[in-house]
N, C-alpha and C positions, 0 to 999 in steps of 0.2 A: 525572480524567485523570492526576493525579500517581501514583496507586496503579497504574494500568494501565502507565504508563511504567516504574515501578519493577519491576513484574512482568515486563515484556518484557525489560528489561535483565538481570534476575536469571537468567531462563531462558537468554537468549543467552550470558551469562557461563558458565553451567553447560555449555553445549555447547562453548564454546571451551576450557574446562578439560578436557573429555573428550578433545579432540584432542591435548592435551598429556600425557595419561596414559601411563604406562609399565608394562610387566609386571615380574615379579620379577627378570628378568635385566637390566633397565634399557633395554629396547627400547621405542620408541614403538609403542603398540598399533596405531595406524592406519597404521603402516609395515609391519605384519606381513602374511602371506599371508591372503587372504580366508577360507580354511578354518580359520584358527587360532581356537581356542575363545575366547580373550580378545577377539579382534577381533569375533567373532560377537556376544558378549555386549555389547560396546561399541556395536555397530551397533544392537542392539535398544534400548539406552538412548537412543541418538541419535535413533532414529525416534520414540520416545515424547516426547522433548523437542521435536522438530520439530512434532509435532501440537499440543502445548500452546502453543508459540510462535505457530503459525498461528492458533489460536483467540484468543489475546490480541491479535494484530495486527488481526483483523477487529473485535474489540471496540473497539479504538482507532479504527477507521474509523467505527464506530457512534457512539462518543462525540464524534468530530470533527464529524459532521453535526449532532449535538445542540447542540454549541457554536455552530455557525452559526445555528441556529434562535434562539438567545438573544443574538446579537450586538446590541449597543446600537444602537437607532434604525435597524435594518435592515429588519425586517418589521413589518407591521401584525398585530394579533391574528388577523385572519381568515387572513392568509397563513401565519402560524406554525401555526395549528390545522390548516390544509389540509395542510401539509408533514408535520407530526407524524403525521397520520392515514394517510399513505401506508403501505401494508402492508409490502412487502419493503424491505430496506436499499437495494438497487439503485434502486428506484423513488424512494426518498427523495433519493438523489443526483441522479438525472435531473431530478426536479421542482424540487429546490432550484436547480440550474443554470438551469432555464428561468425561474423566478420572479426570481432575482437578475439574470439577463441583462435581463429586461424592466424591472426597476426601474432598472438602471444606464443603459439607453439609451432610457428614456421610452416604453416599449411597453405599459405597463399601461393597459388600456382602462377607461373609466368604467363602473362597475358590474360589473367583472370583475377584482377584485383579485388573483385567483390565476392569471390569464392563461390560462385554459383555452381561450379562443378565439383565442389568438395562435399563429401558425405562424412561428417565427423564420426558417425556411428561405426564406420568401417576402419577407423584409425587405431584400433586397439593394439595392433602389432607395433606400430610406431610410437604411440604415446603411453601404452599400458592401459589396463582396464580402469584403474582408479580415476585418471583424468577424464576419460570418456564417460564414466558413470557420473562424475561431478557435473559435466556438461549436460547430460541427460536430466539430471536432477534439477538443474537451473531451468531448463525448458519446461519441466513439469511444474515448477513454481509459477512460471508465467501462465501456463495453461490453467492451473487449478485456482490460483489466488490473485492474479492480476487481471486476466481476461474477464472473469465474471463481473468485476467491479467496473471495468470499462463499459460493459454492456448496460449496467445499471445507470451509469452516468448518461448514456444516450437516452434511456427511457426518461430520466429526470428532466433532461433538456427538452424533451418533447411533451412535457406536461403530465407525464404519467407518475404522479407523486403517491397515489394511493393504490391504483389498480394498473396492472401491466397487461399489455396486449401483444400478440404474436407479431414478429416482423414479417414482411418488411413494410406493410401498409397499416399495421395496428388495427386491423379490422376485427380480429377474434380475441376475446378475453383469454388470458392465460393465468391459471391459478399458480403455476410454478413461478412465473415471473413476478406475480403479485407477492408470493411468499418471500421471494428474494428481496424485493423492495422493502417489505415490512420487517425483514430481519436486519436491515442496515441501521446502525445506531452509533452512538459516540464511541462505544467499545470497538466495534468492527472497523469503523472508519479510521480511528486513531491507530489501530494495529496495522491496517493497510498502509497508512502513511509511513509508519516505522519500517514496514517491510520493504517499501519502495526505496527508502534511504539505504537500507542494508544491501539490497540488490544492486542499486546504483554503485555503491562503494566496491562491491565485489567485481563488477565489470571494469571499473576504473583500475583497480589493483591488478586485474588480469592483463589489461591492455598496455598500461604505462610502464610496468616494471618487469625487467627480465632477470633470469637467474644470473647469479654472480654479482648483482648490484644491490642485494638485500642484506643489510648489516646483521640482522638477527640470524639468518641462515643463508649463506651464499649458494647453497645447492638447490634452493627452491625459490619460487616467486612469492611476493606477499599474498597473492590470491591463494596459493596452496597452503601457505603458513596459517592464514587467518580463516581459511574455509570452515573448519569445525566451529570456530567462534561465531561466524556469521550464520551458519546453518542452525546452530542452537538458538540464536536470536530469532531467526525467521520461524523456526518450529514453535517457539514460544508464542509469537504473534499469531501464527496459524491456529494454534490451539484456542486462543481467545476469539478469533474470527469464527471458528467452528462452534464454540460454546460460549457465546458472549456474556451470558448471565447478567443482563442489564439490570434486573431488579436488585440483585445482590450488589451491583456497582452503586446504584442509587442509595440503597440502605446504608452501605458503608460510608458514603459521602455525608449523609445526614447524621449517622451515628458518630462520625468523627467530629462533626461540628458540635454536636451535643456534648461530647466528651471534652472538647476544648472549652466550651462555655462553663461546664462544671468545674474544670480545672482552674479557669480564671476566677470563678466565683469563690472557690476554696482558698486561693491565694489571697484574694482581696479581703477575706474574712479572718485571715491570720493576724 
């Protein structure tokens, strides 16, 4: 995990440095006209770095789910093996949420440690609507905001860095997939990284701590207590994913550097 985080930070820093780059005349390259050769070359480098960053981010999501598998005293051997053997990354997240929720709220049936027979949607009478709705919201987050990025990582790994093709043999060009690829940038990928961390912590809080053992409120679990906080955080990142405003992000970085230079010059002249 540490190496992945270092890699993510290093690539992100390279992208930020690119936005601060200047041409021989001292002009910020990303402030130049789109047809300028320097800006075209910088944009190509930017795209390459975006794709690498996106790949590292999904690797982080994959390592995060593996960390959950080996959380101390969370799963039985049978549960852990069941989750590890789920094929796609998205399924691992779905099934992990299901099993952890069952563990946390006493839904694990005798003889069915992996909870295959449990339909959490039908547990409103036992758990109440609030908890079931929270579970459904978490599944929706996986569906709408984690799964699409997993699919993008697969495209990137198969060399589809500019243009996307329909699965499973990539024979037919897809404008939708191409648009998704081209929308991924430092803003969306950083937000996805933060979202995965928040989602990971929610699942850990749900599975490891039981009611009666939480100092802040013995009547609920840390998952329930911190749920509004994490959802606000996730919703904030989702908003940035949906409306990344990359140009505004770049302009703000450059303008901040210019303000800093002006401030230092003013202090030096005093």
